[in-house]
FINU-213499 format. One line per 4 residues: number of its first residue (from 1); their letters; for each residue x, y, z of C-alpha. Coordinates in nm, 2 decimals. Example, Ala and Ser with C-alpha at 12.3 -4.5 7.8 and 13.67 -1.06 7.14 Angstrom:
% FINU-213499
1> as> 1.23,-0.45,0.78; 1.37,-0.11,0.71
END
This chain:
% FINU-213499
1> xxxx> 11.10,9.16,18.01; 10.77,8.99,18.05; 10.65,8.68,18.24; 10.39,8.42,18.15
5> xxxx> 10.26,8.11,18.33; 10.39,7.78,18.20; 10.05,7.61,18.22; 9.70,7.63,18.36
9> xxxx> 9.63,7.58,18.74; 9.40,7.31,18.85; 9.13,7.48,19.06; 9.04,7.15,19.24
13> xxxx> 9.40,7.06,19.33; 9.45,7.36,19.56; 9.71,7.62,19.53; 10.02,7.53,19.34
17> xxxx> 10.34,7.71,19.28; 10.31,7.90,18.95; 10.59,7.86,18.70; 10.69,8.18,18.52
21> xxxx> 10.90,8.19,18.20; 11.09,8.51,18.13; 11.10,8.62,17.77; 11.24,8.91,17.58
25> xxxx> 10.95,9.11,17.43; 11.17,9.26,17.16; 11.28,8.91,17.05; 10.93,8.78,17.07
29> xxxx> 10.79,9.06,16.85; 11.07,9.03,16.61; 11.02,8.66,16.56; 10.64,8.69,16.53
33> xxxx> 10.67,8.97,16.29; 10.91,8.78,16.07; 10.68,8.48,16.06; 10.39,8.71,15.96
37> xxxx> 10.60,8.89,15.70; 10.72,8.55,15.56; 10.36,8.43,15.54; 10.24,8.75,15.36
41> xxxx> 10.53,8.75,15.11; 10.53,8.38,15.02; 10.17,8.28,15.07; 9.97,8.58,14.97
45> xxxx> 10.10,8.89,14.81; 10.37,8.81,14.55; 10.33,8.60,14.24; 10.55,8.32,14.13
49> xxxx> 10.76,8.43,13.83; 10.69,8.10,13.65; 10.32,8.11,13.62; 10.26,8.47,13.73
53> xxxx> 10.00,8.37,13.99; 9.96,8.43,14.36; 9.87,8.12,14.57; 9.50,8.21,14.59
57> xxxx> 9.48,8.25,14.21; 9.67,7.93,14.15; 9.44,7.74,14.39; 9.13,7.88,14.23
61> xxxx> 9.23,7.77,13.88; 9.35,7.43,14.00; 9.03,7.36,14.20; 8.81,7.47,13.91
65> xxxx> 9.00,7.24,13.68; 8.96,6.96,13.93; 8.58,7.03,13.94; 8.57,7.00,13.56
69> xxxx> 8.46,7.36,13.50; 8.60,7.37,13.15; 8.49,7.62,12.89; 8.27,7.36,12.72
73> xxxx> 8.08,7.29,13.04; 7.81,7.50,13.21; 7.87,7.77,13.46; 7.83,7.70,13.83
77> xxxx> 7.77,7.94,14.12; 8.07,8.13,14.23; 7.99,8.06,14.59; 8.04,7.69,14.52
81> xxxx> 8.39,7.75,14.38; 8.47,7.98,14.67; 8.36,7.71,14.91; 8.56,7.43,14.75
85> xxxx> 8.87,7.64,14.74; 8.84,7.76,15.10; 8.75,7.42,15.23; 9.03,7.22,15.05
89> xxxx> 9.31,7.45,14.97; 9.30,7.81,15.09; 9.25,7.86,15.47; 9.15,8.22,15.45
93> xxxx> 8.84,8.43,15.42; 8.59,8.38,15.14; 8.60,8.74,15.05; 8.97,8.72,14.96
97> xxxx> 8.90,8.42,14.74; 8.60,8.58,14.57; 8.79,8.90,14.51; 9.07,8.71,14.33
101> xxxx> 8.81,8.51,14.13; 8.64,8.83,14.02; 8.96,9.00,13.91; 9.05,8.70,13.69
105> xxxx> 8.72,8.74,13.52; 8.73,9.12,13.45; 8.84,9.20,13.10; 8.94,9.55,13.21
109> xxxx> 9.17,9.42,13.48; 9.34,9.13,13.29; 9.47,9.15,12.93; 9.38,8.78,12.90
113> xxxx> 9.10,8.69,13.15; 9.14,8.34,13.30; 8.78,8.30,13.43; 8.46,8.32,13.23
117> xxxx> 8.22,8.50,13.45; 7.84,8.51,13.41; 7.66,8.78,13.59; 7.76,9.11,13.74
121> xxxx> 8.14,9.10,13.79; 8.16,9.47,13.85; 8.31,9.76,13.66; 8.58,10.01,13.71
125> xxxx> 8.35,10.21,13.93; 8.13,9.95,14.10; 8.20,9.62,14.28; 8.07,9.28,14.18
129> xxxx> 7.75,9.11,14.29; 7.77,8.87,14.58; 7.90,8.52,14.49; 7.56,8.36,14.53
133> xxxx> 7.44,8.57,14.23; 7.73,8.51,13.99; 7.85,8.21,13.81; 8.19,8.11,13.67
137> xxxx> 8.39,7.86,13.48; 8.74,7.85,13.34; 8.81,8.06,13.03; 8.98,7.90,12.73
141> xxxx> 9.32,8.06,12.81; 9.31,7.91,13.16; 9.31,7.56,13.01; 9.65,7.64,12.87
145> xxxx> 9.76,7.72,13.23; 9.65,7.39,13.38; 9.70,7.14,13.09; 9.95,6.87,13.18
149> xxxx> 9.89,6.86,13.55; 9.82,6.49,13.53; 10.15,6.42,13.35; 10.39,6.49,13.64
153> xxxx> 10.51,6.83,13.49; 10.52,7.01,13.83; 10.56,6.91,14.19; 10.26,6.87,14.42
157> xxxx> 10.27,6.98,14.78; 10.04,6.92,15.07; 9.75,7.15,15.14; 9.71,7.33,15.47
161> xxxx> 9.60,7.02,15.67; 9.81,6.76,15.48; 9.50,6.57,15.36; 9.52,6.68,15.00
165> xxxx> 9.78,6.79,14.75; 9.80,7.10,14.53; 10.05,7.20,14.26; 10.34,7.41,14.37
169> xxxx> 10.32,7.60,14.03; 10.10,7.56,13.72; 10.24,7.44,13.39; 10.15,7.78,13.25
173> xxxx> 10.18,7.76,12.87; 10.09,8.13,12.87; 10.35,8.39,12.99; 10.09,8.50,13.25
177> xxxx> 10.33,8.73,13.45; 10.39,8.95,13.16; 10.06,8.92,12.98; 9.83,8.99,13.27
181> xxxx> 10.07,9.17,13.51; 10.03,9.16,13.88; 9.98,9.39,14.18; 10.02,9.32,14.55
185> xxxx> 10.15,9.47,14.88; 10.36,9.26,15.10; 10.55,9.35,15.41; 10.84,9.58,15.32
189> xxxx> 10.79,9.52,14.95; 10.53,9.55,14.68; 10.47,9.45,14.32; 10.31,9.63,14.03
193> xxxx> 10.34,9.48,13.69; 10.19,9.61,13.37; 10.00,9.38,13.12; 10.15,9.31,12.78
197> xxxx> 10.04,9.17,12.45; 10.05,8.79,12.43; 10.17,8.78,12.07; 10.45,9.02,12.13
201> xxxx> 10.57,8.84,12.45; 10.56,8.50,12.29; 10.76,8.64,11.99; 11.03,8.77,12.23
205> xxxx> 11.03,8.44,12.43; 11.07,8.24,12.11; 11.36,8.46,12.01; 11.52,8.40,12.35
209> xxxx> 11.47,8.02,12.30; 11.65,8.04,11.97; 11.91,8.29,12.09; 11.98,8.24,12.46
213> xxxx> 12.23,8.53,12.46; 11.98,8.79,12.31; 12.02,9.14,12.45; 11.74,9.36,12.60
217> xxxx> 11.75,9.57,12.28; 11.68,9.25,12.08; 11.39,9.16,12.30; 11.24,9.51,12.29
221> xxxx> 11.21,9.48,11.91; 10.93,9.23,11.99; 10.80,9.39,12.32; 10.81,9.77,12.26
225> xxxx> 10.59,9.84,12.57; 10.29,9.74,12.78; 9.95,9.67,12.62; 9.68,9.77,12.86
229> xxxx> 9.34,9.60,12.87; 9.15,9.93,12.83; 9.37,10.06,12.55; 9.46,10.42,12.57
233> xxxx> 9.79,10.58,12.50; 10.13,10.55,12.67; 10.32,10.87,12.63; 10.70,10.86,12.69
237> xxxx> 10.88,10.53,12.67; 11.20,10.62,12.87; 11.04,10.49,13.19; 10.94,10.17,13.02
241> xxxx> 11.29,10.11,12.90; 11.42,10.16,13.26; 11.17,9.91,13.39; 11.27,9.65,13.13
245> xxxx> 11.63,9.70,13.23; 11.61,9.73,13.61; 11.26,9.61,13.70; 11.16,9.96,13.81
249> xxxx> 11.02,10.25,13.61; 10.71,10.45,13.53; 10.51,10.57,13.24; 10.21,10.79,13.18
253> xxxx> 9.89,10.68,13.02; 9.63,10.89,12.85; 9.28,10.86,12.74; 9.19,10.81,12.38
257> xxxx> 8.99,11.11,12.27; 8.86,11.28,11.96; 8.69,11.62,11.90; 8.35,11.61,11.74
261> xxxx> 8.05,11.83,11.69; 7.82,11.72,11.97; 7.56,11.98,11.85; 7.56,12.18,11.53
265> xxxx> 7.70,12.48,11.72; 7.91,12.32,11.98; 8.22,12.11,11.99; 8.29,11.83,12.23
269> xxxx> 8.56,11.60,12.35; 8.45,11.23,12.31; 8.65,10.99,12.53; 8.65,10.63,12.40
273> xxxx> 8.93,10.48,12.61; 9.05,10.57,12.96; 9.39,10.49,13.14; 9.43,10.16,13.30
277> xxxx> 9.20,10.10,13.60; 9.04,10.45,13.57; 8.66,10.45,13.55; 8.43,10.71,13.39
281> xxxx> 8.26,10.80,13.72; 8.60,10.89,13.87; 8.67,11.11,13.57; 8.33,11.28,13.59
285> xxxx> 8.38,11.34,13.96; 8.72,11.50,13.91; 8.58,11.72,13.62; 8.30,11.85,13.84
289> xxxx> 8.55,11.92,14.13; 8.78,12.10,13.88; 8.50,12.31,13.74; 8.38,12.41,14.09
293> xxxx> 8.73,12.50,14.20; 8.77,12.70,13.87; 9.07,12.49,13.77; 8.88,12.37,13.46
297> xxxx> 8.71,12.62,13.24; 8.53,12.60,12.91; 8.32,12.29,13.00; 7.94,12.30,12.99
301> xxxx> 7.84,11.94,13.05; 7.97,11.59,13.09; 7.76,11.29,12.97; 7.83,10.93,13.02
305> xxxx> 7.69,10.74,12.71; 7.87,10.41,12.79; 7.68,10.09,12.71; 7.75,9.73,12.64
309> xxxx> 7.71,9.75,12.27; 7.92,10.06,12.20; 8.16,10.05,12.49; 8.30,10.35,12.67
313> xxxx> 8.17,10.69,12.54; 8.22,11.00,12.76; 8.11,11.32,12.60; 8.25,11.65,12.74
317> xxxx> 8.08,11.95,12.59; 8.29,12.27,12.53; 8.17,12.62,12.56; 8.15,12.83,12.25
321> xxxx> 8.47,13.03,12.21; 8.69,12.78,12.39; 8.96,12.58,12.21; 8.89,12.21,12.25
325> xxxx> 9.26,12.13,12.24; 9.33,12.37,12.52; 9.05,12.23,12.73; 9.18,11.88,12.67
329> xxxx> 9.52,11.98,12.80; 9.35,12.10,13.12; 9.17,11.77,13.15; 9.50,11.58,13.11
333> xxxx> 9.65,11.80,13.38; 9.38,11.80,13.65; 9.19,11.47,13.60; 9.27,11.10,13.57
337> xxxx> 9.24,11.12,13.19; 9.62,11.13,13.22; 9.76,10.89,13.49; 10.09,10.75,13.60
341> xxxx> 10.17,10.38,13.63; 10.47,10.29,13.84; 10.63,9.96,13.74; 10.78,9.74,14.02
345> xxxx> 10.85,9.40,13.89; 10.89,9.20,14.21; 10.82,8.82,14.20; 10.93,8.50,14.36
349> xxxx> 11.21,8.32,14.19; 11.33,7.99,14.35; 11.13,8.09,14.66; 11.31,8.43,14.69
353> xxxx> 11.16,8.78,14.61; 11.35,8.93,14.32; 11.32,9.25,14.11; 11.31,9.14,13.74
357> xxxx> 11.37,9.31,13.41; 11.21,9.20,13.09; 11.49,8.96,13.00; 11.48,8.81,13.35
361> xxxx> 11.10,8.75,13.34; 11.13,8.59,13.00; 11.42,8.37,13.10; 11.23,8.24,13.41
365> xxxx> 10.92,8.15,13.20; 11.12,7.99,12.92; 11.32,7.78,13.17; 10.99,7.68,13.33
369> xxxx> 10.84,7.57,13.00; 11.16,7.38,12.91; 11.13,7.20,13.25; 10.76,7.13,13.20
373> xxxx> 10.81,6.99,12.85; 11.11,6.78,12.96; 10.92,6.63,13.26; 10.61,6.57,13.04
377> xxxx> 10.83,6.39,12.78; 10.98,6.17,13.05; 10.63,6.09,13.18; 10.50,6.01,12.84
381> xxxx> 10.80,5.81,12.75; 10.76,5.60,13.07; 10.39,5.55,13.01; 10.44,5.45,12.65
385> xxxx> 10.71,5.20,12.74; 10.49,5.05,13.00; 10.20,5.02,12.75; 10.43,4.88,12.49
389> xxxx> 10.54,4.62,12.74; 10.18,4.51,12.80; 10.09,4.51,12.43; 10.39,4.29,12.35
393> xxxx> 10.28,4.04,12.62; 9.92,4.04,12.48; 10.06,3.97,12.13; 10.25,3.67,12.27
397> xxxx> 9.93,3.54,12.45; 9.72,3.58,12.14; 9.97,3.39,11.92; 9.96,3.09,12.16
401> xxxx> 9.61,3.15,12.30; 9.52,2.77,12.33; 9.83,2.70,12.53; 9.77,3.01,12.75
405> xxxx> 9.42,2.89,12.82; 9.55,2.54,12.90; 9.81,2.68,13.14; 9.56,2.89,13.32
409> xxxx> 9.30,2.60,13.35; 9.56,2.36,13.48; 9.66,2.61,13.76; 9.50,2.58,14.10
413> xxxx> 9.53,2.95,14.19; 9.60,3.28,14.02; 9.94,3.30,14.17; 10.03,2.96,14.03
417> xxxx> 9.89,3.06,13.69; 10.10,3.38,13.69; 10.42,3.19,13.78; 10.36,2.93,13.51
421> xxxx> 10.28,3.20,13.24; 10.60,3.38,13.33; 10.81,3.05,13.30; 10.64,2.90,12.99
425> xxxx> 10.61,3.22,12.77; 10.90,3.42,12.92; 10.67,3.70,13.03; 10.72,3.95,13.31
429> xxxx> 10.51,3.96,13.62; 10.32,4.27,13.49; 10.25,4.10,13.16; 10.13,3.78,13.32
433> xxxx> 9.90,3.97,13.56; 9.76,4.17,13.27; 9.69,3.85,13.07; 9.51,3.70,13.36
437> xxxx> 9.28,4.00,13.38; 9.22,4.00,13.01; 8.86,3.98,12.88; 8.79,3.70,12.64
441> xxxx> 8.64,3.93,12.38; 8.98,4.08,12.33; 9.10,3.75,12.20; 8.99,3.81,11.84
445> xxxx> 9.17,3.85,11.51; 9.06,4.21,11.49; 9.22,4.27,11.84; 9.54,4.13,11.72
449> xxxx> 9.55,4.37,11.43; 9.47,4.66,11.66; 9.75,4.55,11.90; 10.01,4.53,11.63
453> xxxx> 9.91,4.87,11.50; 9.92,5.01,11.85; 10.26,4.86,11.91; 10.40,5.02,11.59
457> xxxx> 10.26,5.36,11.69; 10.40,5.33,12.04; 10.75,5.25,11.91; 10.73,5.56,11.68
461> xxxx> 10.62,5.78,11.97; 10.89,5.64,12.20; 11.15,5.71,11.94; 11.03,6.07,11.90
465> xxxx> 11.03,6.12,12.28; 11.38,5.97,12.32; 11.50,6.20,12.04; 11.35,6.51,12.22
469> xxxx> 11.51,6.41,12.55; 11.84,6.34,12.40; 11.87,6.66,12.20; 11.85,7.00,12.38
473> xxxx> 11.80,7.18,12.05; 11.51,6.96,11.95; 11.35,7.01,12.30; 11.38,7.39,12.26
477> xxxx> 11.21,7.36,11.92; 10.92,7.17,12.07; 10.89,7.44,12.34; 10.90,7.72,12.08
481> xxxx> 10.64,7.55,11.86; 10.40,7.52,12.15; 10.45,7.88,12.23; 10.36,7.97,11.88
485> xxxx> 10.04,7.76,11.90; 9.94,7.95,12.22; 9.99,8.29,12.06; 9.80,8.18,11.75
489> xxxx> 9.51,8.05,11.95; 9.47,8.33,12.21; 9.66,8.63,12.07; 9.48,8.95,12.00
493> xxxx> 9.59,9.28,11.83; 9.76,9.55,12.03; 9.52,9.79,12.20; 9.75,10.05,12.35
497> xxxx> 9.92,10.31,12.13; 10.28,10.38,12.22; 10.41,10.74,12.18; 10.77,10.84,12.23
501> xxxx> 10.65,11.18,12.36; 10.32,11.37,12.41; 10.36,11.57,12.09; 10.18,11.90,12.08
505> xxxx> 10.01,11.84,12.41; 10.32,11.88,12.61; 10.65,11.70,12.69; 10.61,11.39,12.91
509> xxxx> 10.78,11.43,13.24; 10.80,11.81,13.22; 10.64,12.02,13.50; 10.28,12.11,13.43
513> xxxx> 10.36,12.48,13.43; 10.64,12.43,13.17; 10.43,12.23,12.92; 10.36,12.40,12.59
517> xxxx> 10.01,12.53,12.64; 9.75,12.54,12.37; 9.54,12.87,12.40; 9.24,12.79,12.61
521> xxxx> 9.01,13.03,12.43; 8.99,13.08,12.06; 9.16,13.41,11.98; 8.98,13.67,11.77
525> xxxx> 9.20,13.61,11.46; 9.13,13.70,11.10; 8.96,13.42,10.90; 8.72,13.37,10.61
529> xxxx> 8.36,13.24,10.64; 8.27,13.01,10.36; 7.94,12.89,10.20; 7.95,12.58,9.98
533> xxxx> 7.73,12.50,9.68; 7.56,12.22,9.88; 7.48,12.45,10.17; 7.76,12.38,10.41
537> xxxx> 7.92,12.65,10.63; 8.28,12.66,10.76; 8.56,12.90,10.84; 8.93,12.89,10.75
541> xxxx> 9.20,12.85,11.01; 9.38,13.18,10.92; 9.33,13.51,10.73; 9.47,13.39,10.40
545> xxxx> 9.19,13.41,10.13; 9.12,13.08,9.97; 9.30,13.08,9.64; 9.08,13.11,9.33
549> xxxx> 9.21,12.78,9.21; 9.12,12.64,9.55; 8.76,12.76,9.55; 8.65,12.42,9.43
553> xxxx> 8.72,12.22,9.75; 8.79,11.85,9.76; 8.42,11.81,9.87; 8.23,12.10,9.72
557> xxxx> 8.25,12.44,9.55; 8.26,12.76,9.75; 7.99,13.00,9.63; 8.04,13.28,9.88
561> xxxx> 8.32,13.39,10.11; 8.36,13.68,10.35; 8.66,13.82,10.54; 8.59,13.83,10.91
565> xxxx> 8.73,13.72,11.25; 8.68,13.41,11.45; 8.48,13.60,11.72; 8.30,13.82,11.47
569> xxxx> 7.96,13.79,11.31; 7.86,13.77,10.94; 7.52,13.79,10.77; 7.35,13.52,10.58
573> xxxx> 7.13,13.66,10.30; 6.83,13.44,10.22; 6.58,13.40,9.94; 6.32,13.57,10.15
577> xxxx> 6.51,13.90,10.15; 6.63,13.85,10.51; 6.97,13.87,10.67; 7.04,13.64,10.96
581> xxxx> 7.32,13.71,11.20; 7.57,13.42,11.21; 7.84,13.40,11.48; 8.16,13.28,11.31
585> xxxx> 8.24,13.07,11.62; 7.94,12.85,11.54; 8.12,12.74,11.22; 8.36,12.45,11.22
589> xxxx> 8.72,12.55,11.15; 8.89,12.39,10.85; 9.25,12.26,10.92; 9.52,12.44,10.74
593> xxxx> 9.62,12.27,10.41; 9.85,12.34,10.12; 9.59,12.22,9.87; 9.23,12.32,9.81
597> xxxx> 9.01,12.38,10.11; 8.77,12.10,10.21; 8.42,12.17,10.34; 8.35,11.80,10.40
601> xxxx> 8.35,11.88,10.78; 8.12,12.18,10.74; 7.79,12.22,10.91; 7.46,12.24,10.71
605> xxxx> 7.30,12.59,10.71; 6.97,12.45,10.84; 7.14,12.34,11.16; 7.28,12.68,11.26
609> xxxx> 7.02,12.91,11.11; 6.65,12.93,11.17; 6.51,12.92,10.81; 6.15,12.93,10.70
613> xxxx> 5.98,12.68,10.47; 6.15,12.69,10.13; 6.39,12.96,10.24; 6.75,12.93,10.11
617> xxxx> 7.08,13.09,10.20; 7.22,13.26,9.89; 7.54,13.44,10.01; 7.73,13.56,10.31
621> xxxx> 7.79,13.93,10.37; 8.00,14.14,10.61; 7.82,14.34,10.87; 7.90,14.70,10.98
625> xxxx> 7.88,15.05,10.84; 8.22,15.03,10.67; 8.12,14.71,10.48; 8.07,14.73,10.10
629> xxxx> 7.71,14.78,9.98; 7.50,14.47,9.93; 7.34,14.42,9.59; 7.03,14.20,9.55
633> xxxx> 6.85,14.06,9.25; 6.51,13.90,9.25; 6.33,13.65,9.03; 6.11,13.93,8.89
637> xxxx> 6.40,14.13,8.77; 6.43,14.38,9.05; 6.77,14.51,9.16; 6.86,14.68,9.48
641> xxxx> 7.17,14.81,9.65; 7.14,14.83,10.03; 7.29,15.15,10.18; 7.58,15.08,10.42
645> xxxx> 7.48,15.13,10.78; 7.54,14.96,11.11; 7.37,14.62,11.14; 7.07,14.61,11.38
649> xxxx> 7.13,14.45,11.72; 6.87,14.19,11.66; 6.95,13.85,11.50; 6.74,13.89,11.18
653> xxxx> 6.62,14.18,10.96; 6.48,14.25,10.62; 6.70,14.41,10.35; 6.44,14.44,10.07
657> xxxx> 6.06,14.48,10.04; 5.95,14.19,9.82; 5.63,14.18,9.63; 5.40,13.88,9.66
661> xxxx> 5.54,13.58,9.47; 5.89,13.73,9.43; 6.21,13.61,9.59; 6.57,13.70,9.59
665> xxxx> 6.78,13.48,9.36; 7.13,13.63,9.43; 7.33,13.87,9.64; 7.68,14.00,9.64
669> xxxx> 7.89,14.28,9.80; 7.98,14.54,9.54; 8.15,14.87,9.47; 8.04,15.13,9.22
673> xxxx> 8.28,15.00,8.95; 8.17,14.64,8.97; 7.93,14.49,8.71; 7.59,14.35,8.81
677> xxxx> 7.47,14.06,8.60; 7.12,13.91,8.54; 7.06,13.59,8.35; 6.70,13.49,8.27
681> xxxx> 6.53,13.17,8.20; 6.51,13.24,7.82; 6.89,13.27,7.81; 6.91,13.66,7.82
685> xxxx> 7.21,13.81,7.99; 7.22,14.18,8.10; 7.53,14.34,8.23; 7.55,14.70,8.38
689> xxxx> 7.76,14.90,8.62; 7.67,14.88,8.98; 7.71,15.26,9.01; 7.38,15.30,8.81
693> xxxx> 7.19,15.16,9.10; 7.13,15.41,9.38; 7.17,15.26,9.73; 6.85,15.25,9.93
697> xxxx> 6.74,15.18,10.29; 6.65,14.84,10.41; 6.28,14.88,10.37; 6.29,14.99,10.01
701> xxxx> 6.17,14.76,9.73; 6.45,14.82,9.48; 6.42,14.93,9.11; 6.39,14.77,8.77
705> xxxx> 6.70,14.56,8.69; 6.61,14.37,8.37; 6.32,14.37,8.13; 6.16,14.02,8.13
709> xxxx> 5.96,13.86,7.85; 5.62,13.72,7.94; 5.64,13.41,8.15; 6.01,13.43,8.21
713> xxxx> 6.21,13.48,8.53; 6.56,13.55,8.65; 6.77,13.23,8.72; 7.09,13.41,8.83
717> xxxx> 7.19,13.74,8.98; 7.55,13.82,9.08; 7.84,14.06,9.05; 8.17,14.06,8.87
721> xxxx> 8.45,14.26,9.03; 8.60,14.53,8.80; 8.94,14.37,8.86; 8.82,14.04,8.71
725> xxxx> 8.72,14.18,8.37; 8.99,14.10,8.11; 8.96,14.02,7.74; 8.80,13.74,7.54
729> xxxx> 9.13,13.57,7.47; 9.23,13.57,7.84; 8.90,13.60,8.03; 8.91,13.70,8.39
733> xxxx> 8.54,13.60,8.43; 8.32,13.34,8.27; 7.95,13.28,8.20; 7.82,12.92,8.26
737> xxxx> 7.47,12.84,8.13; 7.29,12.50,8.13; 6.99,12.45,7.90; 6.72,12.19,7.95
741> xxxx> 6.34,12.13,7.93; 6.10,12.29,8.17; 5.89,11.97,8.18; 6.16,11.77,8.37
745> xxxx> 6.17,11.76,8.75; 6.43,11.99,8.91; 6.77,11.82,8.96; 6.69,11.52,8.74
749> xxxx> 6.82,11.63,8.40; 7.19,11.68,8.31; 7.12,11.95,8.04; 7.36,12.10,7.79
753> xxxx> 7.62,12.34,7.93; 7.82,12.62,7.77; 8.11,12.82,7.91; 8.19,13.16,7.75
757> xxxx> 8.41,13.46,7.83; 8.22,13.73,8.02; 8.40,13.99,7.81; 8.20,13.88,7.50
761> xxxx> 7.88,14.03,7.65; 7.85,14.40,7.60; 7.74,14.63,7.88; 7.39,14.78,7.85
765> xxxx> 7.17,15.00,8.05; 6.97,14.90,8.35; 6.61,14.78,8.29; 6.69,14.67,7.93
769> xxxx> 6.65,14.32,7.78; 7.01,14.20,7.76; 7.16,13.98,7.49; 7.13,13.60,7.42
773> xxxx> 7.37,13.38,7.62; 7.29,13.04,7.47; 7.10,12.90,7.17; 6.84,12.64,7.26
777> xxxx> 6.84,12.31,7.06; 6.54,12.09,7.00; 6.39,11.97,7.33; 6.54,12.27,7.52
781> xxxx> 6.32,12.56,7.62; 6.47,12.71,7.94; 6.79,12.77,8.13; 6.79,12.54,8.44
785> xxxx> 7.11,12.69,8.59; 7.34,12.99,8.53; 7.64,13.14,8.70; 7.87,13.43,8.62
789> xxxx> 8.19,13.50,8.81; 8.57,13.50,8.82; 8.75,13.23,8.63; 8.79,12.93,8.65
793> xxxx> 8.44,12.80,8.71; 8.40,12.47,8.89; 8.08,12.26,8.91; 7.95,12.01,9.16
797> xxxx> 7.66,11.76,9.18; 7.40,11.73,9.46; 7.63,11.51,9.67; 7.93,11.74,9.64
801> xxxx> 8.10,11.54,9.37; 8.29,11.72,9.09; 8.12,11.75,8.75; 8.34,11.84,8.45
805> xxxx> 8.24,12.15,8.26; 8.30,12.18,7.88; 8.59,12.38,7.74; 8.56,12.76,7.68
809> xxxx> 8.33,12.83,7.38; 8.43,13.13,7.17; 8.06,13.18,7.05; 7.85,13.41,7.27
813> xxxx> 7.52,13.26,7.16; 7.62,12.91,7.06; 7.45,12.59,7.18; 7.57,12.38,7.48
817> xxxx> 7.74,12.04,7.53; 7.55,11.76,7.71; 7.68,11.71,8.07; 7.76,11.37,8.22
821> xxxx> 7.55,11.44,8.53; 7.31,11.70,8.67; 7.46,12.01,8.82; 7.37,12.14,9.16
825> xxx> 7.59,12.44,9.19; 7.87,12.63,9.02; 8.13,12.84,9.20
END
């Protein structure tokens, strides 16, 4: 129990007996708390299910409309809007009003912003500028929320001091509760609604208008799930279905990512969309904390490249040797790149808080729109009847204008004139008063025509409105058509991708430890390193050798391949007689495919190897003492087999001592039984067994391989495996030669190509002159390209496009067939 005085004591009146009122503290606290809770629930925290707005939001939009801040007008200071709202409608702090104004202007908070802000309205990581620095006006969709307020479509209630009135609810031609969602914490209850796509919600609402008994399954065909302002992915839709059924549920959102080469040697995860209300700075902070706590591994750097022109771009660099997919799983697990959204659809319906499912929310909005259209139709019908009544009186006055003037002139007062007009012309009091106030310039023939036309139009509109009000089906059709207009005007494509489950990245809702884990580090698995004809490097995803038919990829031809492992090294043999160590992990992996491999995602050799001026990579070779010997051929006709030995520990070394002006033109791993092949610029081909060439140390300069005529040079050197040699009728290897003129610039002439069986060329001794491989025609004096290898041969242009080769020619020294385009490589 507590006591309190009943009133103040008068100090000058002397001591008086104090009156004490006994109250129950528990009852007092209960009553005060209930009043406070009621105020929070109904006047602050919960939205109205009809327009989806809290009182402060509704008052902002109404006051901005009343101030004339339409989309076609200029912006005004946000502080002015805040002041008007606070002074006239919302008796709370200016910060609460400005916060609500800012949120309605943020495109990452609302799916359909209602305020058009000018200035710094904040980001997901930073707050907005002060209201004196920002400007605002209504956005175009907000006009659909307030249109019709002057047509008695909603009830108006007094403001806080009973001096002004404000709408109890907005007409809301947009299903704002579903489209923009809502969040708020009241006393003993809270609301958290997800945004949706306007086009989808309107389609469901129109279906409900046409089919009032539609089921939830019918409506979910139009609204499959939320559509968040920031895009992203929703994984797992069971929680969404629960929320649509009961009003409560949850779902998980994921960032939109892709794996790219951020540097020639390093992969990275590029984040372009984040979960709803998650900012990049928060993600970066959590990544740094995870790396420091050793929860996240394989990450070298995080860079925020977000800007206004390109949008969100967060680049997470991955260490060499780590699997980007495995690192991405870690990021989903330990950072806000995967986040949970709990749905709690609590809103005010008929003044009472209710938890609503999808069908309930649509029903409330549809019912509200039907009421709005009906009240608007009644208002318009009443106004048009009143106007028609006046127009009919004017027409009577114009027909007998002289007598009307005489009656008015003969009257002593306006009251007498009004009475006499009513009695003489059988007019109503309203019509008579209107005639008395009529300007003389309206009494023209043209005005009469206008009035008759206006009367006809008014009668047609009255008939239409009466038909709408008399037929509920026609009223629903009008409501549905207006909904369609709104969706057509303000609708945008869906941004959020809906996934039934998380796919390969784990099952939604499963414990983190139970999710299917992608290996974090790339395992040391067998694979093949590949070199294309246009100078691209890549590796296969498994140990299966690329099929011979598949050596021509969908982008390029493969000119060299080496069996290795993903964590191993291979050597790149260059035209300068060097071998460069090449880590296989630096090569992009090609995804598994049933068809030919594609090197379109390969990395250029110049980006992963340090090459000198004019230096080219000719082939790839295995490293190690047990690797096959490496055979080299030079432009001057020198051949060399490099003795097998352990590769040096350094990153580059020489494998042949070249003379001045000479360069390596080809290299291949060989055994003693394989054939070595030279092709010269004057179309001479020499074939001899590799066993005739004694292996030498890396510093040796090699030995004579082919005897060259004066002024000629070697254009091709390679090897043909003994297993590939067949017979001329069924060749296991082919010779491709292309003749042209030495006067043309390299790469500009198509030339004449010839394809023959390798078996047609007899083997000869080393250091001899060989046999003719192609007969030159008029205008041809040199071979511009040659290749010898296992069949079938495939050709490519400089851009990696396929170039068709001629059919097999049975003549060893015949002439060629003109090509459709210049060749860049054969493989």
